N, C-alpha and C positions, 0 to 999 in steps of 0.2 A: 271793291277790292276784296272784301271779306269772302265773297263767294268763290273767288279764285283760290284763295288760301285754303278754304274748306275743301274744295275739289282736289287740290294737290294732296292734302292730308288723307282724304278718303281713298284715293288711288293707292297711296303708300300703305295705308292700313290694310286694305284688301289683299295686297300682295305679300304681306309679311309671313303668311303661313308656310310658304314654300322657300324660305330663306335659309341660307347657310351662314352668312355674315352680314353685318351692317357696318358701313364705313362712313366716317365723317371726314371731310376735307375742307381746307381753306386755301384759296388761290388768290394771287394778286396779278393784275394785268402787268406784264413785264414792260411794255412800252411806256405806260403811264407812270410806272415806278422809276424808270431809268431816264427817259428822254422827254416825255410829254407827247403831244400829238398836234395835228394840223388845225384843231378847233380851239386852240388857245390854252389848253391844259398844260401846266408845267410838270416837270419831273416831280416825283413824290405825290402825285395826285392819287387820292384814295379810290381804288376800284377793286373791291373784295368780292369774291364769289364763294359762297358757302354751299356745300353739297352734303346730302345724305343719300347714300347709295345702298340699296337693298340688293344684295348679291344672292343669286339663285344657287342651287346645288350644282357643283361643278361636274361637267362631263370630262372626258379624257383630256381634251385640248382647249376647252373653252367653257364659258358660263355666260348666262344672261343676267342683266341687272336693270333695275329701274332707279333712276337718279332724280331726286328732287333738288332743285337749285334755286338759290336766292342770290341776286347780285345787287350790290349797292355801290354806286359811284358818286363821288362829290365833284361833279363836272362844272366847268365854268358856265355852261349854258343851263344849269339847273341839276338838281339831284336826280339820279337815275335809279329806279327800282325795277328789277326784272325777276319775275317768278316763272319757273319752267319745270317741265317734266321731260326726262330723256329716257328713251329705251336704248340700252347699250348691249353690244355683243363684244365680250372681252375674251381675248386669247391669252392663255396662261402657259402654254408650252411653246416657247420660241427658241431661237438660236441662243440667245442670252438667257441662262437659267434665272428664274424668279422674276423676270421682266413680264409685266402684264400690259398688253396693248388693247385698247378698246376703241370701237367706233359706234356712233349712235346718232339718232335723229331726235330732235326735241321740238316741243311746242310750248309757247309761253306767252306772258303778258308783260308789256313794258309800260311803266308810268314815269313821266318826267315832271317834277315839281316846277311850278311856275308857268306851265303852258296848259291852256284850257283844253286843247284838242288832243292831248297825249294821255288821257286817262284810259287805261285798259286797251292799249294797242296790241294787236296780235303779232307774235314774233315766232319765227322758225329758226332752227339751228342745226348744223351738222357738226358733230364733235369727234375729235380724235384725242385720245388720252394715253399717256405712258406713265407707268408707276414702277418703281423699283424699291424693294424693302431695304431699309438701313438697320432696322431692328425687327424683332419678331412681328409686332403689330403696327409698325410705323414705316411709312414709305415716303419717298420724295416723288413728286408727280409734276408733269407738265401737261398742259391742255392746249389744243389748238381748236378754236371754234370759228365757224363762219356763221354770223348771226344776221338775220334780216332785221335791221334796226329801223323799224317803221317810224320811230320818233325822229330820226334824222330827216326823213321825207317831210314830216309835218313841220319841223322847226326850220330846216335849212333848204327845203325844196329839192333834195337830192333825188335823182331819178333812179339810181341803183343803190339802195340803202343796205347792201350786203357788206358787212365789215368783218375782217379777220380779227381775232383776239387770241394772242398767245399769252398764257398765264403759267406761273410757277407756284407750287404749293407743297403742302404736306397732307398726308392721308393717314388716318388712324382706323384700323380695322378690328372689329370685335366679333368673335364667334357667337352664334345664337344656339341655344339648346332647342332642338326639335324632338321632343319625346312624345 
């Protein structure tokens, strides 16, 4: 697991020279927060996603970013840890002023505690994210991801382990000095 974390940190560190902003965000899976799911998880089940987003210099209507992500969920079937890196294309000039919409692809690793065959399972994701500032450097955000949950195939034998995930959260953006 250490090599995956080091790889994510290395990729992030190499890209920081061309950055305009860095953002930190925290999301919670809305379904697990409000109603629970079909796997026996009740409402208020912890499923937190922590992001660090390295935002590139903006063009007129868009900018690119690299997002490192860590997900922790305390699920009935065992704790889930997902580490991933996403390439994002963010549009910042839309019909609604100040709204930012992003789309991206990610690759990651899933680990489920308590299961021998779930150490370091490869995962892919398609991410859509909307952010709207409520203060100068703080925004409310929502994220819709479709994640290939290879752990579900290993644990439950699911044939199509692609799972949607709708999360809500808060994002804090800090400008970087590039002198």
